[in-house]
Every structure is written in C-alpha cells, then in structure tokens.
Backbone as CSV, one residue per row, in Angstrom:
resi,resn,N_x,N_y,N_z,CA_x,CA_y,CA_z,C_x,C_y,C_z
1,MET,-4.928,27.814,25.311,-4.507,28.865,24.502,-2.969,28.957,24.489
2,THR,-2.408,28.875,25.696,-0.904,28.911,25.816,-0.256,27.792,25.046
3,HIS,-0.861,26.615,25.184,-0.255,25.444,24.495,-0.297,25.671,23.008
4,ASN,-1.413,26.185,22.457,-1.525,26.435,21.011,-0.557,27.526,20.608
5,ALA,-0.386,28.523,21.418,0.487,29.666,21.052,1.920,29.118,21.063
6,ASP,2.249,28.270,22.061,3.630,27.715,22.019,3.861,26.825,20.824
7,ARG,2.853,26.056,20.486,3.007,25.220,19.332,3.180,25.939,18.060
8,ASP,2.425,27.078,17.922,2.456,27.942,16.743,3.884,28.618,16.658
9,SER,4.408,28.979,17.821,5.738,29.634,17.922,6.880,28.701,17.391
10,LEU,6.705,27.492,17.884,7.726,26.504,17.433,7.663,26.156,15.974
11,ALA,6.435,26.062,15.465,6.307,25.823,14.052,6.834,26.967,13.282
12,LEU,6.600,28.216,13.701,7.062,29.391,12.996,8.542,29.417,12.890
13,ALA,9.224,29.063,14.036,10.717,28.998,14.036,11.257,27.970,13.007
14,ARG,10.612,26.712,13.146,11.145,25.689,12.240,10.912,25.949,10.765
15,LYS,9.662,26.299,10.400,9.367,26.584,9.047,10.200,27.673,8.403
16,THR,10.316,28.722,9.097,11.124,29.868,8.539,12.620,29.491,8.420
17,TRP,13.187,28.825,9.408,14.589,28.521,9.357,14.761,27.488,8.119
18,LYS,13.817,26.529,8.052,14.032,25.460,7.064,13.997,26.028,5.603
19,VAL,13.142,27.028,5.362,13.122,27.621,4.000,14.383,28.327,3.606
20,LEU,14.988,29.003,4.673,16.170,29.883,4.329,17.486,29.043,4.446
21,GLU,17.442,27.954,5.065,18.661,27.192,5.374,19.448,26.809,4.090
22,PRO,18.841,26.394,3.048,19.686,26.049,1.811,20.384,27.293,1.287
23,TYR,19.833,28.428,1.427,20.499,29.680,0.961,21.761,29.873,1.719
24,HIS,21.796,29.575,2.979,23.045,29.563,3.714,23.968,28.405,3.420
25,GLY,23.373,27.198,3.417,24.153,25.927,3.245,24.845,25.884,1.974
26,ALA,24.490,26.733,0.955,25.211,26.565,-0.296,26.699,26.789,-0.168
27,VAL,27.110,27.574,0.916,28.555,27.824,1.075,29.389,26.622,1.302
28,TYR,28.783,25.554,1.845,29.457,24.339,2.221,29.708,23.429,0.946
29,PHE,28.992,23.736,-0.119,29.111,22.991,-1.358,29.498,23.905,-2.561
30,SER,29.960,25.067,-2.252,30.330,26.021,-3.247,31.618,25.679,-3.902
31,PRO,31.753,25.387,-5.157,33.008,25.147,-5.803,33.882,26.436,-5.765
32,GLU,33.284,27.644,-5.826,34.042,28.827,-5.789,34.674,29.012,-4.382
33,ALA,33.989,28.724,-3.288,34.585,28.813,-2.001,35.689,27.831,-1.837
34,ALA,35.475,26.591,-2.328,36.512,25.534,-2.306,37.722,25.992,-2.992
35,GLY,37.546,26.652,-4.140,38.653,27.193,-4.924,39.488,28.274,-4.229
36,HIS,38.739,29.109,-3.446,39.504,30.073,-2.655,40.240,29.429,-1.578
37,TYR,39.724,28.404,-0.956,40.438,27.715,0.132,41.723,27.031,-0.501
38,ALA,41.557,26.521,-1.645,42.730,25.919,-2.286,43.822,26.914,-2.594
39,ASP,43.342,28.165,-2.909,44.217,29.223,-3.190,45.090,29.637,-1.835
40,LEU,44.458,29.302,-0.766,45.125,29.502,0.575,45.999,28.314,0.994
41,GLY,45.906,27.283,0.199,46.830,26.111,0.406,46.200,24.910,1.232
42,VAL,44.891,24.844,1.271,44.209,23.773,2.033,43.156,23.162,1.134
43,ASP,42.805,21.866,1.470,41.753,21.120,0.759,40.382,21.681,1.249
44,ALA,39.360,21.104,0.598,37.972,21.632,0.867,37.601,21.346,2.249
45,ARG,37.895,20.142,2.870,37.447,19.859,4.130,38.145,20.724,5.208
46,THR,39.449,20.904,5.087,40.206,21.763,5.954,39.598,23.254,5.825
47,GLY,39.292,23.604,4.567,38.701,24.978,4.309,37.347,25.104,5.005
48,TYR,36.616,24.040,5.061,35.312,24.072,5.747,35.473,24.422,7.208
49,PHE,36.385,23.607,7.921,36.569,23.912,9.377,37.151,25.315,9.547
50,ALA,38.112,25.634,8.789,38.829,26.949,8.975,37.886,28.100,8.700
51,SER,37.128,27.995,7.580,36.272,29.210,7.225,35.133,29.334,8.149
52,ARG,34.594,28.212,8.614,33.408,28.366,9.580,33.829,28.722,10.949
53,SER,35.028,28.284,11.377,35.524,28.662,12.662,36.341,29.955,12.740
54,ALA,36.629,30.493,11.548,37.447,31.701,11.437,36.997,32.855,12.285
55,ALA,35.641,32.903,12.462,35.085,34.043,13.286,35.490,33.871,14.767
56,LEU,35.964,32.741,15.198,36.420,32.551,16.567,37.854,33.003,16.734
57,GLY,38.516,33.363,15.665,39.941,33.628,15.621,40.704,32.325,15.412
58,ALA,41.959,32.305,15.725,42.794,31.183,15.486,42.464,30.133,16.583
59,ALA,41.310,29.551,16.479,40.757,28.629,17.499,41.596,27.309,17.496
60,PRO,41.842,26.801,18.716,42.496,25.540,18.811,41.453,24.436,18.399
61,ALA,42.020,23.232,18.103,41.207,22.114,17.658,40.033,21.824,18.687
62,ASP,40.389,21.856,19.944,39.335,21.463,20.955,38.204,22.418,20.965
63,LEU,38.396,23.723,20.630,37.275,24.649,20.577,36.429,24.399,19.348
64,VAL,37.008,23.993,18.243,36.272,23.670,17.067,35.489,22.359,17.272
65,ILE,36.137,21.368,17.873,35.389,20.166,18.294,34.181,20.394,19.092
66,ALA,34.374,21.308,20.121,33.282,21.634,21.047,32.090,22.346,20.335
67,THR,32.416,23.293,19.421,31.367,24.090,18.884,30.681,23.435,17.646
68,PHE,31.485,22.615,16.936,30.920,21.881,15.790,30.201,20.652,16.182
69,TYR,30.597,20.015,17.258,29.954,18.967,18.066,29.940,17.622,17.508
70,ASN,29.430,17.383,16.201,29.199,16.018,15.747,30.220,15.514,14.756
71,PHE,31.330,16.217,14.634,32.362,15.708,13.705,33.306,14.795,14.468
72,ASN,33.938,13.838,13.772,34.985,13.011,14.341,36.129,13.940,14.715
73,PRO,36.501,13.980,16.085,37.582,14.812,16.523,38.854,14.621,15.776
74,GLN,39.149,13.436,15.247,40.390,13.234,14.557,40.495,13.959,13.300
75,VAL,39.359,14.147,12.504,39.394,14.896,11.335,39.514,16.400,11.608
76,VAL,39.004,16.767,12.646,39.156,18.246,13.101,40.591,18.511,13.453
77,ARG,41.256,17.563,14.110,42.651,17.773,14.539,43.529,17.747,13.344
78,ARG,43.167,17.061,12.314,43.947,17.082,11.080,43.922,18.429,10.343
79,ALA,42.801,19.112,10.577,42.619,20.468,9.907,43.092,21.625,10.625
80,ILE,42.865,21.480,12.055,43.123,22.628,12.994,44.155,22.176,13.925
81,PRO,45.223,22.898,14.281,45.507,24.231,13.793,46.340,24.393,12.530
82,ALA,46.486,23.294,11.754,47.310,23.424,10.578,46.824,24.496,9.600
83,ALA,45.484,24.694,9.589,44.898,25.740,8.676,45.471,27.088,9.003
84,TRP,45.716,27.390,10.247,46.209,28.701,10.664,47.680,28.881,10.274
85,GLU,48.308,27.788,10.036,49.753,27.910,9.460,49.716,28.248,7.947
86,ALA,48.640,27.874,7.313,48.462,28.223,5.827,48.082,29.600,5.627
87,ALA,47.098,30.103,6.488,46.581,31.477,6.328,45.924,31.863,7.622
88,THR,45.719,33.194,7.749,45.027,33.745,9.001,43.506,33.443,8.940
89,PRO,42.915,33.437,10.087,41.422,33.382,10.139,40.799,34.471,9.323
90,GLN,41.323,35.664,9.282,40.702,36.734,8.545,40.670,36.399,7.016
91,ARG,41.750,35.756,6.556,41.812,35.430,5.137,40.811,34.359,4.820
92,PHE,40.629,33.351,5.717,39.688,32.361,5.523,38.222,32.888,5.519
93,ALA,37.963,33.793,6.442,36.661,34.383,6.437,36.361,35.162,5.228
94,ALA,37.360,35.889,4.703,37.185,36.651,3.423,36.992,35.664,2.274
95,ALA,37.769,34.568,2.229,37.578,33.582,1.213,36.231,32.987,1.163
96,ARG,35.661,32.746,2.381,34.273,32.262,2.509,33.277,33.168,1.918
97,LEU,33.409,34.426,2.339,32.444,35.470,1.845,32.589,35.707,0.294
98,THR,33.802,35.790,-0.081,34.001,35.981,-1.562,33.458,34.761,-2.356
99,GLY,33.633,33.547,-1.774,33.162,32.330,-2.499,31.712,32.311,-2.591
100,ILE,30.985,32.589,-1.498,29.489,32.539,-1.534,29.017,33.694,-2.390
101,ASP,29.647,34.835,-2.432,29.279,35.917,-3.231,29.292,35.483,-4.706
102,THR,30.391,34.864,-5.126,30.513,34.487,-6.489,29.517,33.357,-6.810
103,THR,29.290,32.467,-5.947,28.317,31.373,-6.163,26.906,31.908,-6.368
104,LEU,26.521,32.801,-5.420,25.139,33.279,-5.483,24.897,34.160,-6.782
105,ARG,25.913,34.880,-7.150,25.809,35.668,-8.442,25.741,34.750,-9.629
106,ARG,26.481,33.579,-9.550,26.340,32.703,-10.682,25.076,31.994,-10.760
107,VAL,24.657,31.494,-9.669,23.438,30.675,-9.519,22.116,31.497,-9.762
108,LEU,22.079,32.649,-9.068,20.862,33.432,-9.095,20.853,34.425,-10.256
109,GLY,22.026,34.767,-10.805,21.989,35.712,-12.025,21.425,37.076,-11.555
110,ALA,20.562,37.573,-12.399,19.973,38.930,-12.188,19.125,39.044,-10.925
111,ASP,18.682,37.903,-10.377,17.865,37.944,-9.167,18.587,38.505,-7.952
112,VAL,19.975,38.551,-8.041,20.655,39.094,-6.826,20.387,40.584,-6.689
113,SER,19.944,41.211,-7.692,19.580,42.649,-7.727,18.026,42.926,-7.705
114,SER,17.245,41.894,-7.399,15.819,41.949,-7.517,15.259,42.663,-6.251
115,PRO,14.118,43.385,-6.393,13.414,43.907,-5.161,12.999,42.839,-4.186
116,ALA,12.575,41.688,-4.682,12.230,40.653,-3.790,13.384,40.126,-2.925
117,LEU,14.539,39.963,-3.460,15.644,39.560,-2.708,16.044,40.695,-1.692
118,ALA,16.017,41.933,-2.136,16.288,43.016,-1.232,15.280,43.040,-0.021
119,ARG,14.024,42.785,-0.274,13.117,42.811,0.793,13.291,41.571,1.679
120,ALA,13.648,40.444,1.099,13.933,39.196,1.946,15.122,39.516,2.847
121,ALA,16.119,40.166,2.320,17.342,40.586,3.035,16.958,41.448,4.243
122,GLU,16.068,42.392,4.003,15.654,43.360,4.991,14.929,42.579,6.184
123,LEU,14.006,41.730,5.768,13.316,40.932,6.815,14.180,40.043,7.637
124,ALA,15.037,39.345,6.908,15.956,38.424,7.570,16.956,39.209,8.489
125,ARG,17.429,40.322,8.015,18.306,41.127,8.915,17.544,41.557,10.217
126,THR,16.361,41.984,10.023,15.512,42.401,11.157,15.392,41.248,12.168
127,ALA,15.161,40.043,11.689,15.105,38.894,12.587,16.422,38.564,13.251
128,ALA,17.504,38.609,12.439,18.831,38.296,12.890,19.283,39.256,13.984
129,GLU,18.948,40.575,13.759,19.416,41.577,14.734,18.754,41.456,16.097
130,VAL,17.622,40.786,16.111,16.919,40.551,17.421,17.808,39.639,18.304
131,THR,18.590,38.760,17.699,19.445,37.797,18.459,20.669,38.381,19.024
132,LEU,21.085,39.524,18.514,22.376,40.132,18.843,22.571,40.355,20.316
133,PRO,21.557,40.836,21.133,21.778,41.041,22.497,21.785,39.784,23.342
134,HIS,21.764,38.596,22.764,21.604,37.325,23.455,22.673,36.366,23.056
135,PRO,23.912,36.646,23.184,25.017,35.696,22.850,25.301,34.659,23.908
136,GLN,24.731,34.825,25.104,25.107,33.904,26.222,24.803,32.420,25.858
137,GLY,25.859,31.609,26.110,25.646,30.195,25.839,25.702,29.755,24.349
138,ARG,25.957,30.834,23.482,25.993,30.468,22.013,27.258,31.022,21.422
139,PRO,28.359,30.262,21.616,29.631,30.758,21.169,29.914,30.876,19.680
140,LEU,29.422,29.892,18.908,29.623,30.022,17.421,28.715,31.103,16.855
141,PHE,27.509,31.269,17.380,26.711,32.369,16.946,27.342,33.711,17.244
142,ALA,27.814,33.907,18.556,28.399,35.114,19.017,29.574,35.539,18.231
143,ALA,30.442,34.568,17.831,31.516,34.855,17.016,31.149,35.443,15.709
144,HIS,30.131,34.815,14.981,29.665,35.308,13.724,28.879,36.630,13.841
145,ALA,28.260,36.783,14.911,27.484,38.050,15.132,28.477,39.246,15.274
146,ALA,29.696,39.027,15.574,30.648,40.127,15.673,31.307,40.451,14.401
147,LEU,31.029,39.722,13.324,31.566,40.021,12.012,30.763,41.206,11.449
148,PRO,31.349,41.987,10.528,30.747,43.182,9.911,29.572,42.644,8.953
149,TRP,28.554,43.360,8.867,27.542,43.100,7.860,28.007,43.444,6.466
150,PRO,27.790,42.606,5.461,28.140,42.937,4.123,27.053,43.990,3.631
151,SER,27.322,44.530,2.476,26.451,45.598,1.991,25.423,45.129,0.918
152,ALA,25.905,44.255,0.082,25.045,43.748,-1.061,23.845,42.949,-0.473
153,PRO,22.669,43.189,-1.013,21.452,42.461,-0.434,21.550,40.991,-0.371
154,HIS,22.103,40.417,-1.465,22.185,38.917,-1.551,23.141,38.402,-0.451
155,LEU,24.142,39.194,0.017,24.992,38.849,1.014,24.424,39.112,2.357
156,VAL,23.660,40.167,2.502,22.910,40.516,3.741,22.031,39.384,4.142
157,LEU,21.283,38.835,3.116,20.400,37.697,3.330,21.197,36.496,3.823
158,TRP,22.359,36.272,3.146,23.189,35.110,3.472,23.762,35.222,4.947
159,HIS,24.186,36.448,5.261,24.847,36.639,6.501,23.751,36.594,7.676
160,ALA,22.563,37.160,7.374,21.456,37.051,8.340,21.061,35.580,8.634
161,GLN,20.987,34.740,7.568,20.657,33.385,7.832,21.830,32.596,8.474
162,THR,23.062,33.085,8.228,24.209,32.485,8.973,23.992,32.720,10.445
163,LEU,23.626,33.912,10.886,23.436,34.140,12.291,22.328,33.403,12.868
164,LEU,21.216,33.405,12.072,20.002,32.691,12.555,20.255,31.169,12.717
165,ARG,21.025,30.588,11.787,21.317,29.154,11.873,22.317,28.818,12.919
166,GLU,23.237,29.668,13.156,24.248,29.431,14.261,23.598,29.627,15.539
167,PHE,22.693,30.582,15.679,21.893,30.808,16.917,21.079,29.535,17.202
168,ARG,20.471,29.031,16.189,19.707,27.730,16.317,20.612,26.583,16.602
169,GLY,21.725,26.551,15.882,22.635,25.444,16.063,23.241,25.315,17.499
170,ASP,23.616,26.407,18.105,24.167,26.398,19.464,23.074,25.911,20.403
171,GLY,21.824,26.323,20.150,20.736,25.779,21.042,20.514,24.344,20.835
172,HIS,20.712,23.839,19.610,20.538,22.429,19.355,21.676,21.641,20.010
173,VAL,22.840,22.079,20.113,23.885,21.471,20.828,23.527,21.333,22.357
174,ALA,23.027,22.480,22.866,22.541,22.441,24.295,21.526,21.384,24.496
175,ALA,20.566,21.230,23.547,19.463,20.257,23.690,20.053,18.798,23.582
176,LEU,21.073,18.587,22.682,21.646,17.282,22.609,22.485,16.921,23.866
177,LEU,23.129,17.886,24.385,23.848,17.618,25.660,22.908,17.294,26.789
178,THR,21.839,17.970,26.816,20.826,17.798,27.881,20.209,16.383,27.753
179,ALA,20.065,15.909,26.573,19.494,14.583,26.371,20.534,13.511,26.530
180,GLY,21.762,13.805,26.697,22.865,12.894,26.963,23.383,12.177,25.663
181,LEU,23.245,12.894,24.509,23.743,12.382,23.335,25.139,12.977,22.947
182,SER,26.009,12.086,22.604,27.357,12.516,22.090,27.113,12.965,20.573
183,GLY,28.150,13.521,20.020,28.027,13.960,18.580,27.613,12.836,17.681
184,ILE,28.348,11.698,17.810,28.026,10.626,16.847,26.654,10.032,17.134
185,GLU,26.257,9.969,18.434,25.000,9.416,18.844,23.836,10.341,18.261
186,ALA,24.134,11.613,18.253,23.144,12.556,17.710,22.894,12.229,16.232
187,LEU,23.958,11.929,15.518,23.854,11.710,14.130,23.083,10.306,13.903
188,VAL,23.417,9.336,14.756,22.686,8.041,14.606,21.180,8.191,14.859
189,THR,20.892,8.948,15.830,19.407,9.168,16.124,18.744,9.951,15.023
190,HIS,19.478,10.867,14.444,18.965,11.628,13.286,18.694,10.643,12.049
191,ALA,19.634,9.758,11.880,19.535,8.784,10.720,18.354,7.840,11.017
192,ALA,18.164,7.583,12.305,17.060,6.650,12.678,15.689,7.238,12.419
193,THR,15.544,8.464,12.327,14.318,9.101,12.018,13.918,8.853,10.559
194,GLY,14.827,8.471,9.713,14.527,8.294,8.329,14.590,9.595,7.533
195,ASP,14.976,10.706,8.083,14.987,12.010,7.360,16.204,12.086,6.388
196,ILE,17.267,11.271,6.699,18.479,11.442,5.886,19.220,10.119,5.991
197,ASP,19.938,9.828,4.936,20.641,8.502,4.861,21.754,8.444,5.877
198,ALA,21.857,7.343,6.545,22.902,7.126,7.604,24.293,7.315,6.996
199,GLY,24.475,6.822,5.828,25.828,6.901,5.188,26.301,8.309,4.933
200,VAL,25.254,9.144,4.490,25.596,10.604,4.288,26.065,11.200,5.586
201,LEU,25.327,10.924,6.652,25.717,11.568,7.972,27.061,11.051,8.397
202,ARG,27.292,9.754,8.359,28.482,9.171,8.842,29.752,9.644,8.035
203,ASN,29.517,9.660,6.690,30.691,9.985,5.909,30.952,11.491,5.965
204,SER,29.984,12.356,5.940,30.226,13.821,5.994,30.923,14.272,7.249
205,ARG,30.613,13.492,8.337,31.240,13.819,9.623,32.467,13.057,9.956
206,ALA,32.901,12.155,9.004,34.137,11.413,8.979,34.247,10.366,10.138
207,TRP,33.119,9.689,10.450,33.169,8.613,11.382,33.460,7.262,10.690
208,THR,34.142,6.447,11.287,34.419,5.089,10.691,33.208,4.194,10.876
209,PRO,33.085,3.172,10.070,31.978,2.219,10.279,32.003,1.580,11.639
210,GLU,33.236,1.306,12.168,33.330,0.731,13.476,32.817,1.703,14.547
211,GLN,33.132,2.943,14.454,32.698,3.930,15.493,31.172,4.083,15.356
212,TRP,30.660,4.090,14.170,29.203,4.141,13.939,28.495,2.981,14.636
213,GLU,28.973,1.800,14.328,28.359,0.542,14.904,28.389,0.549,16.407
214,GLN,29.516,1.020,17.008,29.576,1.073,18.444,28.562,2.119,19.019
215,ALA,28.328,3.149,18.341,27.369,4.159,18.793,25.951,3.544,18.664
216,VAL,25.698,2.777,17.616,24.371,2.109,17.545,24.175,1.129,18.671
217,ARG,25.231,0.302,18.962,25.095,-0.592,20.045,24.817,0.137,21.333
218,ASN,25.552,1.247,21.625,25.347,1.989,22.853,23.880,2.494,22.997
219,LEU,23.404,2.989,21.807,22.028,3.539,21.878,20.949,2.453,21.973
220,ARG,21.208,1.275,21.493,20.316,0.156,21.682,20.255,-0.245,23.192
221,GLU,21.435,-0.288,23.755,21.519,-0.628,25.173,20.810,0.423,26.051
222,ARG,20.733,1.578,25.595,20.092,2.648,26.395,18.630,2.868,25.960
223,GLY,18.108,2.035,25.095,16.757,2.111,24.805,16.297,3.128,23.783
224,TRP,17.264,3.654,23.089,16.905,4.629,22.007,16.540,4.014,20.676
225,LEU,17.166,2.821,20.379,16.968,2.229,19.051,16.424,0.802,19.207
226,ASP,15.639,0.429,18.175,15.123,-0.967,18.081,16.223,-1.948,17.897
227,GLU,16.001,-3.209,18.094,16.931,-4.272,17.943,16.908,-4.835,16.566
228,GLY,16.009,-4.409,15.756,15.841,-4.986,14.376,16.985,-4.710,13.462
229,PRO,16.932,-5.270,12.266,18.069,-5.030,11.293,18.063,-3.644,10.733
230,GLN,16.947,-2.961,10.749,16.912,-1.611,10.255,17.191,-0.597,11.398
231,LEU,17.833,0.497,11.006,18.101,1.573,12.057,16.797,2.302,12.256
232,ALA,16.172,2.118,13.481,14.898,2.703,13.834,14.850,3.044,15.351
233,LEU,14.181,4.110,15.569,13.962,4.553,16.966,12.922,3.687,17.664
234,THR,13.181,3.458,18.920,12.039,2.814,19.732,10.981,3.951,20.005
235,GLU,9.901,3.549,20.531,8.846,4.547,20.881,9.425,5.635,21.809
236,ASP,10.181,5.106,22.823,10.782,6.114,23.765,11.956,6.929,23.142
237,GLY,12.654,6.332,22.168,13.657,7.055,21.447,13.051,8.138,20.580
238,ALA,11.878,7.794,19.909,11.272,8.799,19.051,10.674,9.916,19.947
239,ARG,10.208,9.643,21.095,9.716,10.715,21.994,10.878,11.597,22.412
240,ARG,11.996,11.042,22.785,13.123,11.831,23.234,13.740,12.636,22.067
241,ARG,13.787,12.077,20.891,14.214,12.834,19.753,13.239,13.979,19.474
242,THR,11.944,13.807,19.622,11.036,14.855,19.339,11.204,15.894,20.407
243,GLU,11.526,15.552,21.648,11.765,16.581,22.608,13.007,17.405,22.383
244,ILE,14.067,16.804,21.813,15.193,17.539,21.358,14.805,18.570,20.284
245,GLU,14.046,18.202,19.313,13.669,19.126,18.264,12.750,20.239,18.807
246,HIS,11.937,19.878,19.674,11.067,20.936,20.330,11.884,21.925,21.075
247,THR,12.841,21.406,21.898,13.796,22.273,22.534,14.503,23.182,21.690
248,THR,15.061,22.590,20.620,15.791,23.352,19.559,14.860,24.526,19.022
249,ASP,13.679,24.137,18.735,12.775,25.181,18.148,12.498,26.274,19.201
250,ARG,12.283,25.841,20.414,11.998,26.817,21.471,13.162,27.818,21.678
251,LEU,14.404,27.230,21.693,15.560,28.005,21.892,15.870,28.938,20.761
252,SER,15.294,28.613,19.543,15.534,29.492,18.408,14.339,30.352,18.009
253,ALA,13.339,30.408,18.767,12.037,31.062,18.441,12.127,32.556,18.538
254,LEU,13.002,33.126,19.316,12.894,34.542,19.567,12.919,35.421,18.392
255,PRO,13.763,35.291,17.409,13.841,36.194,16.271,12.548,36.111,15.486
256,TYR,12.032,34.817,15.317,10.839,34.664,14.502,9.536,35.167,15.227
257,ASP,9.494,34.916,16.522,8.379,35.520,17.271,8.343,37.046,17.217
258,THR,9.568,37.624,17.291,9.675,39.079,17.284,9.256,39.534,15.876
259,LEU,9.642,38.949,14.884,9.341,39.299,13.495,7.844,39.194,13.229
260,GLY,7.238,38.145,13.805,5.865,37.978,13.759,5.426,37.026,12.650
261,PRO,4.161,36.361,12.780,3.822,35.380,11.691,3.635,35.997,10.313
262,ASP,3.137,37.172,10.223,2.881,37.766,8.890,4.196,38.010,8.183
263,ALA,5.132,38.648,8.905,6.446,39.000,8.273,7.202,37.692,7.965
264,CYS,7.101,36.727,8.880,7.785,35.411,8.623,7.188,34.803,7.386
265,ALA,5.842,34.850,7.200,5.212,34.234,5.997,5.738,34.979,4.781
266,GLU,5.876,36.267,4.840,6.334,37.085,3.719,7.792,36.718,3.405
267,LEU,8.581,36.511,4.448,10.034,36.177,4.187,10.081,34.786,3.534
268,ARG,9.285,33.880,3.989,9.305,32.501,3.380,8.912,32.556,1.963
269,VAL,7.800,33.293,1.607,7.352,33.449,0.262,8.498,34.081,-0.650
270,LEU,9.114,35.077,-0.185,10.181,35.764,-0.941,11.452,34.868,-1.033
271,ALA,11.847,34.204,0.028,13.151,33.524,0.014,13.031,32.151,-0.535
272,ARG,11.852,31.474,-0.683,11.748,30.135,-1.148,12.282,30.011,-2.642
273,PRO,11.956,30.892,-3.516,12.497,30.726,-4.907,14.074,30.809,-4.945
274,PHE,14.622,31.632,-4.133,16.030,31.769,-4.072,16.684,30.505,-3.502
275,SER,16.099,30.050,-2.372,16.608,28.773,-1.774,16.411,27.630,-2.727
276,LEU,15.342,27.601,-3.452,15.070,26.438,-4.380,15.975,26.440,-5.480
277,THR,16.302,27.615,-6.033,17.269,27.681,-7.126,18.669,27.242,-6.667
278,VAL,19.079,27.706,-5.523,20.320,27.394,-4.953,20.382,25.783,-4.689
279,ALA,19.274,25.281,-4.123,19.226,23.846,-3.782,19.379,22.988,-5.011
280,LYS,18.656,23.344,-6.061,18.677,22.561,-7.329,20.122,22.556,-7.842
281,GLU,20.913,23.620,-7.672,22.246,23.644,-8.190,23.211,22.962,-7.281
282,LEU,23.065,23.093,-5.951,24.131,22.594,-4.995,23.683,21.611,-3.935
283,LEU,22.415,21.591,-3.602,21.900,20.797,-2.526,20.648,20.019,-2.971
284,PRO,20.727,19.180,-3.956,19.532,18.544,-4.618,18.635,17.788,-3.549
285,TRP,19.219,17.219,-2.528,18.487,16.504,-1.533,17.434,17.457,-0.770
286,ALA,17.730,18.797,-0.844,16.808,19.686,-0.090,15.678,20.225,-0.897
287,VAL,15.635,19.843,-2.239,14.642,20.452,-3.145,13.305,20.084,-2.739
288,ASP,12.994,18.828,-2.381,11.646,18.306,-2.063,11.084,19.063,-0.819
289,ARG,11.980,19.546,0.031,11.516,20.136,1.338,11.088,21.579,1.065
290,LEU,11.329,22.140,-0.125,11.089,23.546,-0.396,10.035,23.768,-1.379
291,GLY,9.353,22.650,-1.841,8.414,22.823,-2.982,7.185,23.679,-2.609
292,GLU,6.675,23.427,-1.389,5.477,24.103,-0.991,5.542,24.539,0.434
293,GLU,4.617,25.496,0.752,4.587,25.965,2.152,4.197,24.818,3.039
294,ASP,4.850,24.787,4.193,4.587,23.741,5.192,3.112,23.963,5.758
295,ALA,2.523,22.762,6.090,1.182,22.844,6.677,1.313,23.376,8.080
C-alpha cells in the first residue's frame, strides 16, 4: 500500500507540473519580454540570465552558475555582472513580468479574464503557497517566493507555476549532485533518454561540441552511456537516470500532495487548454505532451 501511495504521489507531482510548465516557460521565448530586455540595453540571452536571477538581487556570476547549474559558465560570465551595469535587478524583474503579461494577453486573448483561468490560478496559488515555509536548500525558489504576488489571475497562475517549477528545479539540482553529474553531464544523460534532441540541449546551454564530446566520453567511462554510435544510456545509466527523476518527483511532491488528487486533476483540466495555446504559439515541441491526460 505504501509503495503504491508513493508511486501515485510521484505521478501526481510530475503530471501536474508537466501540464503547467509551458504556461511558465513561455517567458523564455516571449518576444515581448526580449523587447523589454533590449530596452534595458541587453540582448535576449543576457536578459534571460538577468531576469531569472533578478530575484536574487545583483547576484555575482558564480551564484547564477550555481543555481542555474547546467549552463556553460563562460556564457553566464559574459552576461553577469554586466547586466547589472545596464539596469538594476528590480528593472529586469519588472521587464520580465511586463513581458509575460503582454505575451499572455496577446496569445490567450479574452481567456485571460475567463472563470476557468481564475479558478486555475486559485488552485495553483494554493499549491504554491504550501511551499513557502520550506525554502531550505532551495535558493532560486526562495528568491522568487519573496517577490510580491501579482493581482491579475493570468499572472497569478504564471507566478504560482514559477514558484512550483523553481521549487522542483532546486530539488532536481540536488538530485543531480547526489548522482554525481555535472551540469553538462546532466544534459547529455537527458539527451540520451531520447526525450529531446542533443543539439537543442547543447546549443541552448551554450556548450561547445568539444565540451559535449568530452562529457560523452566521461560518461561512457563511468558506465552511463553505451559505446555505440548513437547516444544511448546503458541499462545501469537508465536506472540511475530514473532514480534522479524519482528523487526530483519526491522532492517536489509536497504542494501536489497537499492539494490532493482531485484538485490536481481539476487544475490540469483547467490549465491544459491555456498551456496548449501558449505552447502552439511559443513552444511547439511541447504540444504533443499536452494533448491528453497522462495515463
């Protein structure tokens, strides 16, 4: 009974996070947000690092490297602390919120004022607020949790998912560290699952082909990857990668367990159309994952 309950809890955390994640993730591909970062005098990549880390204050590059984990440190150092010379963290945080506000209003149209979205925001906020007394070991989450809540329902839903995903993300970093994976090695093992293209992961985190190939060699030597021409996990590597995901789910389960399976199911039903609309516009690779309720 306990095993089944644990399995159900982990599935609840993963399913509910996955449905809402595109709604948050839109901010990273928002042309409106990028435009606001440009108005502050930085390019989109610098704006990404600055706006997401702005909740930490004028963080040094090493703190951003530590909390973001899987980016090439060199690209972080090119962005931080130069971003703070262009504008204050408060202005970057405001640009991020204004950008996603404009994006969601454009993409969702009248749905931003719908009863369904307001109810989804209420449920997501209830889940997110469960996490607030638990900042220990979760620095990026804790920083965002200290930001004020917006008032408009579509932004309440976005901010709630921001907290839930950073809560989960900090736990994922802990799981990766425990498994002995560096940031780039975590990306390589993710690519080896077949869930996402290796080139997308490598390029989006600014690793060179040489750095990527060295990480592949290291992981093969350590028994994570097969020796064949295709990037693939060994049986032991697949087992260890599954353990990482289970640990991540376990560390992120609290808000969803507290909300309960019925309310989580309601949240998924309500939020899926909004996430799907956003994904079709800005994150097309996520569309297939949102089509139907997970088994």
